[in-house]
Legacy VTK file of the C-alpha trace (Angstrom):
# vtk DataFile Version 3.0
C-alpha trace
ASCII
DATASET POLYDATA
POINTS 470 float
17.217 39.959 -7.893
17.195 41.547 -11.298
16.691 45.161 -10.924
17.223 45.320 -7.173
20.897 44.314 -7.455
21.741 47.585 -9.608
21.219 50.271 -6.841
24.517 52.173 -6.269
25.587 52.894 -2.739
24.718 56.672 -3.110
21.224 56.125 -4.563
20.682 53.611 -1.742
21.554 56.241 0.674
19.242 58.750 -0.810
16.425 56.200 -0.923
16.821 55.492 2.590
16.852 59.074 3.712
13.611 59.518 1.540
12.160 56.501 3.374
12.920 57.809 6.793
11.459 61.487 6.133
8.291 60.343 4.300
5.269 61.280 6.464
3.401 58.001 6.042
4.516 54.849 7.751
6.555 52.374 5.598
7.238 48.921 6.571
9.235 46.513 4.031
9.518 42.776 4.055
11.160 40.335 1.873
9.262 37.490 -0.076
9.214 35.328 3.142
7.764 38.067 5.258
10.774 38.873 7.081
10.999 42.487 8.181
13.736 44.465 6.533
13.285 47.800 7.635
10.533 50.497 8.960
10.718 54.238 8.885
10.423 56.674 11.821
7.028 57.641 10.680
5.848 53.992 11.261
7.272 54.365 14.896
5.697 57.419 15.570
2.242 56.202 14.091
2.240 52.696 15.572
4.473 53.211 18.891
6.235 50.330 17.628
10.277 50.568 17.780
12.046 49.132 14.918
14.152 47.039 17.558
10.852 45.081 17.985
10.344 43.991 14.358
13.335 44.393 12.306
14.794 41.168 11.267
11.708 39.181 12.717
9.136 37.279 10.567
5.291 38.653 10.364
4.037 35.264 11.534
5.914 35.568 14.870
4.650 39.361 15.378
1.303 38.358 14.941
1.560 35.327 17.161
3.113 37.397 20.013
0.392 39.939 19.516
2.386 43.259 18.574
0.023 43.212 15.419
-3.245 41.465 15.087
-2.822 40.878 11.424
-0.306 41.116 8.795
-1.011 42.469 5.409
2.518 41.394 4.124
1.541 37.703 4.575
-1.720 38.451 2.520
-0.041 40.183 -0.189
2.456 37.133 -0.543
-0.530 34.797 -0.493
-2.523 36.633 -2.920
0.101 37.993 -5.124
-1.726 41.405 -5.415
-2.153 44.544 -3.437
-4.314 44.393 -0.216
-5.617 47.066 2.072
-6.759 46.169 5.580
-7.597 48.098 8.897
-5.156 46.949 11.477
-5.543 47.417 15.208
-2.456 47.748 17.359
-1.973 46.660 20.936
-2.434 50.357 21.950
-5.924 50.222 20.524
-5.102 52.597 17.730
-6.565 51.809 14.397
-4.238 52.113 11.362
-5.033 51.853 7.519
-2.389 49.550 5.914
-1.949 48.809 2.356
0.375 46.290 0.913
1.956 46.465 -2.435
4.062 43.464 -4.017
7.289 44.415 -5.826
7.982 41.495 -8.451
11.500 40.402 -9.687
11.555 40.822 -13.346
13.755 37.794 -13.920
11.914 35.355 -11.819
8.619 36.824 -11.893
8.363 36.052 -8.134
7.520 38.606 -5.081
10.947 40.201 -4.172
9.517 42.690 -1.534
6.347 43.770 0.080
6.257 47.454 0.656
3.580 48.543 2.974
2.270 51.973 3.684
0.694 52.934 7.064
-1.841 55.810 7.705
-3.304 56.588 11.326
-7.040 56.537 10.921
-7.879 56.647 14.606
-9.263 60.164 14.382
-11.116 59.226 11.158
-12.728 56.192 12.799
-13.715 58.615 15.718
-15.132 61.018 13.105
-16.955 58.264 11.407
-18.375 57.119 14.942
-19.294 60.655 15.556
-21.002 61.250 12.177
-22.821 57.908 12.819
-24.107 59.255 15.992
-25.186 62.494 14.496
-27.034 60.446 11.731
-28.982 58.614 14.368
-29.789 61.946 15.922
-30.859 63.522 12.659
-32.963 60.439 11.945
-34.710 60.793 15.409
-35.367 64.422 14.453
-36.623 63.557 11.043
-38.944 60.760 12.470
-40.179 63.314 15.012
-40.757 65.765 12.123
-42.598 63.090 10.021
-44.722 62.503 13.257
-45.708 66.125 13.486
-46.378 66.302 9.765
-48.737 63.209 10.075
-50.454 64.885 12.992
-50.845 67.927 11.060
-52.066 66.223 7.862
-54.589 64.345 9.790
-55.982 67.668 10.951
-57.532 67.843 7.630
-59.830 64.769 8.427
-59.702 64.406 12.067
-60.580 68.100 13.130
-59.701 68.549 16.868
-58.350 71.200 19.337
-58.863 68.843 22.047
-55.812 67.767 24.145
-57.152 64.607 25.073
-57.743 63.679 21.405
-54.497 64.869 20.403
-52.772 62.497 22.954
-54.928 59.545 21.394
-53.952 60.610 17.890
-50.081 60.521 18.777
-50.741 56.983 20.405
-52.425 55.868 17.197
-49.675 57.134 14.883
-47.107 55.457 17.153
-48.787 52.170 17.377
-49.314 52.258 13.564
-45.743 51.708 13.161
-46.217 48.147 14.490
-48.644 45.426 13.491
-50.402 44.968 17.047
-54.466 44.958 16.781
-55.979 47.948 17.909
-59.550 48.364 19.573
-61.053 51.817 19.430
-64.176 52.355 21.640
-66.377 55.516 21.720
-70.081 56.629 21.068
-71.514 56.511 17.742
-70.548 59.189 15.450
-67.206 60.276 17.402
-65.031 59.283 14.295
-63.820 55.870 14.939
-63.647 55.018 11.401
-61.380 58.126 10.989
-59.082 57.094 13.661
-58.948 53.749 11.819
-58.075 55.391 8.561
-55.272 57.548 10.224
-53.688 54.351 11.607
-53.732 52.698 8.394
-52.504 55.744 6.682
-49.695 56.320 9.252
-48.356 52.582 8.676
-46.095 51.071 6.351
-49.435 49.263 5.000
-50.752 52.680 3.570
-50.011 51.461 -0.049
-52.119 48.431 0.347
-55.955 47.870 0.726
-57.936 49.340 3.976
-60.871 47.238 3.879
-63.963 48.235 6.150
-66.170 45.545 7.302
-69.452 46.682 8.886
-70.144 43.924 11.295
-73.614 45.222 11.947
-74.577 45.637 8.424
-73.979 42.338 6.874
-76.740 39.784 7.430
-75.721 36.720 9.594
-76.172 34.327 6.738
-74.085 36.169 4.329
-71.291 37.395 6.732
-69.149 34.095 6.687
-69.127 34.417 2.850
-68.234 37.912 2.626
-65.321 37.465 5.200
-63.724 34.290 3.977
-65.079 34.044 0.419
-66.148 30.754 -1.406
-64.983 28.269 -3.896
-67.167 27.818 -7.102
-70.352 25.907 -6.191
-69.651 26.022 -2.534
-73.370 26.455 -1.797
-76.692 27.244 -3.868
-76.536 30.541 -5.580
-72.608 30.734 -5.323
-70.721 32.377 -8.326
-69.407 29.833 -10.668
-66.131 31.394 -10.437
-66.079 31.545 -6.761
-65.082 34.744 -4.626
-62.349 36.310 -2.616
-63.406 37.073 0.945
-62.923 40.618 2.452
-59.981 39.258 4.469
-58.079 37.887 1.496
-58.825 41.109 -0.470
-57.148 43.067 2.598
-53.866 41.062 2.473
-50.847 43.075 3.208
-53.143 45.918 4.208
-55.542 46.745 6.991
-58.853 45.364 8.075
-61.171 47.462 9.920
-63.882 45.594 11.770
-66.620 48.344 12.493
-69.106 47.509 15.309
-67.323 44.309 16.259
-69.538 43.799 19.153
-72.440 42.741 16.934
-70.600 39.708 15.507
-72.265 36.344 16.369
-70.388 34.018 18.787
-69.646 31.539 15.851
-68.147 34.114 13.670
-66.015 35.317 16.415
-64.610 31.884 17.149
-63.644 32.024 13.080
-62.164 35.508 13.412
-59.961 34.407 16.615
-58.687 31.277 14.465
-57.605 34.069 11.837
-55.830 36.143 14.131
-54.091 33.315 16.027
-52.923 31.268 12.840
-52.835 34.184 10.386
-54.540 31.960 7.733
-58.114 31.298 6.710
-59.888 28.809 4.622
-62.639 29.830 1.864
-66.058 28.078 2.185
-66.240 24.798 0.410
-62.415 24.666 0.291
-59.710 22.692 2.208
-56.790 24.669 1.199
-55.773 27.292 3.622
-54.827 30.817 2.595
-52.073 32.664 4.542
-52.891 36.380 5.575
-50.735 39.321 6.219
-53.299 41.827 7.932
-53.382 44.241 10.670
-56.668 44.287 12.257
-58.230 47.505 13.800
-61.571 46.996 15.464
-64.256 49.586 16.808
-67.416 49.306 18.971
-69.815 51.636 20.837
-70.669 48.757 23.057
-69.313 47.535 26.115
-67.550 44.676 25.367
-66.593 43.717 28.954
-70.390 43.898 29.670
-71.002 41.734 26.753
-68.171 39.029 27.883
-70.182 38.833 31.290
-73.407 38.122 29.427
-71.636 35.528 27.109
-72.145 37.423 24.015
-68.609 38.255 23.328
-65.658 35.828 23.561
-63.016 36.811 26.185
-60.153 35.354 24.404
-61.170 37.337 21.120
-61.399 40.465 23.307
-57.754 40.048 24.454
-56.468 39.466 20.727
-58.288 42.524 19.329
-57.257 44.677 22.564
-53.793 44.801 22.298
-53.745 48.514 22.195
-56.950 50.276 23.351
-58.090 53.843 22.371
-61.374 55.562 23.395
-62.377 58.639 21.667
-64.552 61.042 23.860
-67.918 62.402 22.835
-68.336 65.524 21.229
-70.054 67.124 24.382
-66.788 66.500 26.414
-64.768 68.448 23.796
-66.811 71.447 22.909
-63.875 73.200 21.588
-63.952 71.216 18.599
-67.536 72.152 17.753
-66.780 75.459 15.853
-63.627 74.253 14.081
-65.812 71.140 12.778
-68.644 73.462 11.724
-66.057 75.476 9.913
-64.803 72.423 8.167
-68.220 71.026 7.215
-69.178 74.391 5.868
-66.009 74.755 3.732
-66.682 71.375 2.393
-70.405 72.190 1.429
-69.294 75.646 0.007
-66.679 73.989 -2.294
-69.269 71.222 -3.317
-71.942 73.575 -4.227
-69.748 76.613 -5.189
-71.415 78.940 -2.537
-70.013 81.027 0.303
-72.287 80.518 3.307
-71.307 80.561 6.665
-72.986 80.389 10.236
-74.068 83.714 12.197
-72.702 83.944 15.940
-76.251 83.157 17.211
-76.526 79.958 15.262
-72.917 79.091 16.210
-73.885 79.851 19.890
-77.069 77.257 19.721
-74.637 74.731 18.357
-72.365 75.252 21.226
-75.143 74.765 23.744
-76.505 71.550 22.184
-75.364 68.203 23.685
-74.935 66.352 20.314
-75.935 62.556 20.979
-74.991 61.731 17.658
-71.427 63.505 17.953
-69.665 64.557 14.956
-71.776 62.736 12.576
-74.708 64.487 13.874
-73.154 67.867 13.772
-72.227 67.178 10.127
-75.892 66.353 9.417
-77.102 69.421 11.342
-74.595 71.757 9.235
-75.641 70.382 5.913
-79.509 70.615 6.477
-79.063 74.321 7.827
-76.727 74.998 4.773
-79.120 73.684 2.337
-82.433 75.234 3.689
-81.029 78.689 4.525
-81.897 81.366 1.957
-79.190 83.530 2.582
-75.334 83.512 2.783
-75.690 83.842 6.337
-77.103 80.505 8.025
-78.936 81.922 10.967
-80.274 80.190 14.285
-83.904 79.676 12.505
-82.241 77.524 9.860
-81.247 75.162 12.404
-83.093 71.882 13.089
-85.808 72.478 15.632
-84.221 70.091 18.003
-81.284 72.119 18.224
-83.106 75.507 18.836
-85.450 73.435 21.165
-82.850 72.128 23.299
-81.826 75.427 24.571
-85.532 76.086 25.926
-84.807 73.978 29.124
-85.456 77.248 31.101
-88.617 78.958 31.571
-90.299 79.493 27.989
-91.942 82.641 28.967
-88.655 84.278 30.050
-87.187 83.503 26.608
-90.535 84.279 24.954
-89.503 87.767 24.116
-86.793 86.323 21.627
-89.281 84.002 20.002
-92.259 84.255 18.111
-95.423 82.621 19.115
-95.414 79.667 16.735
-91.681 79.023 17.955
-92.882 78.764 21.509
-96.060 76.362 20.573
-93.614 74.175 18.516
-91.270 73.964 21.359
-93.733 72.947 23.817
-95.133 70.304 21.244
-91.543 69.268 20.766
-90.971 68.713 24.524
-94.305 67.028 25.179
-93.806 64.673 22.292
-90.091 63.821 23.352
-91.159 63.172 26.928
-94.165 60.890 25.742
-92.120 58.744 23.379
-89.390 58.309 25.983
-91.921 57.476 28.347
-94.229 55.044 26.342
-91.610 53.701 23.981
-93.604 54.089 20.741
-95.873 56.381 18.748
-99.023 54.245 19.031
-98.559 53.995 22.958
-98.007 57.742 23.213
-100.877 58.609 20.790
-103.205 56.527 23.098
-101.828 58.281 26.307
-102.104 61.862 24.620
-105.523 60.921 23.248
-104.721 61.907 19.730
-104.184 59.945 16.462
-100.848 58.164 15.709
-100.993 59.779 12.240
-100.984 63.209 14.209
-97.971 62.217 16.209
-96.168 61.187 13.146
-97.002 64.382 11.100
-95.945 66.580 14.032
-92.653 64.683 14.499
-91.976 65.285 10.685
-92.608 68.938 11.122
-90.336 69.166 13.989
-87.515 67.388 12.369
-87.804 64.283 15.043
-86.873 60.752 14.051
-89.637 58.653 13.126
-88.694 55.172 13.966
-89.802 51.865 12.553
-92.013 50.936 15.357
-94.478 53.565 14.481
LINES 1 471
470 0 1 2 3 4 5 6 7 8 9 10 11 12 13 14 15 16 17 18 19 20 21 22 23 24 25 26 27 28 29 30 31 32 33 34 35 36 37 38 39 40 41 42 43 44 45 46 47 48 49 50 51 52 53 54 55 56 57 58 59 60 61 62 63 64 65 66 67 68 69 70 71 72 73 74 75 76 77 78 79 80 81 82 83 84 85 86 87 88 89 90 91 92 93 94 95 96 97 98 99 100 101 102 103 104 105 106 107 108 109 110 111 112 113 114 115 116 117 118 119 120 121 122 123 124 125 126 127 128 129 130 131 132 133 134 135 136 137 138 139 140 141 142 143 144 145 146 147 148 149 150 151 152 153 154 155 156 157 158 159 160 161 162 163 164 165 166 167 168 169 170 171 172 173 174 175 176 177 178 179 180 181 182 183 184 185 186 187 188 189 190 191 192 193 194 195 196 197 198 199 200 201 202 203 204 205 206 207 208 209 210 211 212 213 214 215 216 217 218 219 220 221 222 223 224 225 226 227 228 229 230 231 232 233 234 235 236 237 238 239 240 241 242 243 244 245 246 247 248 249 250 251 252 253 254 255 256 257 258 259 260 261 262 263 264 265 266 267 268 269 270 271 272 273 274 275 276 277 278 279 280 281 282 283 284 285 286 287 288 289 290 291 292 293 294 295 296 297 298 299 300 301 302 303 304 305 306 307 308 309 310 311 312 313 314 315 316 317 318 319 320 321 322 323 324 325 326 327 328 329 330 331 332 333 334 335 336 337 338 339 340 341 342 343 344 345 346 347 348 349 350 351 352 353 354 355 356 357 358 359 360 361 362 363 364 365 366 367 368 369 370 371 372 373 374 375 376 377 378 379 380 381 382 383 384 385 386 387 388 389 390 391 392 393 394 395 396 397 398 399 400 401 402 403 404 405 406 407 408 409 410 411 412 413 414 415 416 417 418 419 420 421 422 423 424 425 426 427 428 429 430 431 432 433 434 435 436 437 438 439 440 441 442 443 444 445 446 447 448 449 450 451 452 453 454 455 456 457 458 459 460 461 462 463 464 465 466 467 468 469
């Protein structure tokens, strides 16, 4: 045994006393994994009495279930130190480190000395730390959620509770790849909501591609959407072209006014959604796509389905999550914040310091905004540009806004209006009624017994929209 034979009796007794009184548990086996001795600390830590293990082989102790795994056996097999976590029959977990002691003469393992430390409390602390970490992560996620909401206030201005709820749903939905359908009147901010979804998702660093389904001619739409190979058709680029769907790969596709898409293209879009791939015009090779689709429309898609103008199966594919943005007239608390936002942007752009007077703001609060926030933006910009002073007054607002308030008796309000304003208001109401009744300036002119050019001139003067049917 080499050096292990030279211990004196006194030294052995001293070492025995040291081993017995050491705080950590010690477990010593011979080269065959037979248990030679354990100390009191091992008994205390493990609850195992020395009578159960001393003189017994580690293989027998494992098979009998006293311990679940022997570090001594692993040290003998690997001939190097080994550390494991051992679970005892009591359920207690201990950290066990076995070290081989080699005989100098033979170079073989003579003893395996194993130190044992109770880590049950440490494991419990680790589990509690994990729970706390999960809790902190939940708080951080909620904080990020609130930051996103606050950040989006810079682009999607609202104080409306219902719109806030819609934004929260949109941000939660953005964490997944489900398709989203946004409905609402023209100008309510469907595009901004789609952008919010993209910016709140993991796709934010990839493209956000807007496809205006109503603005691209039918004969060009397919090539724009899917792209084409060189020489795919007459006039095609010699290099070919990527389609918008391919450009948007890994990002978000925003299909604006999706209700205007033809049935033929609807069928092709449905295939893209279902199979997550597309084929360029003039090609037989499929291109894999990783895109998230957000759609928007101001039309009643259910009604279009009944009229056989929109595919029901496509509707169900696009409509995994449904969001409806209310019109501005149903959230009048948003009017003034929006006015302030638009005015601030104009002041920054033109290096001015203009602001609306209370009277002008009151008129805007009373207007019904058929064009919603987009119309409000145009109204504020027009008033901003024509106003001669830093205070934008009621008279600077377009006539249709000022005239809308005149639904009461004109003469009752006459003391607050000039003669010309009252005449303009009367003309505005007469022309508006005639155009709504007859449908065109030609028919309105015929029934009012004035020339069509006169009607057009007066409409321009009163800031009324002159349509193409004139």
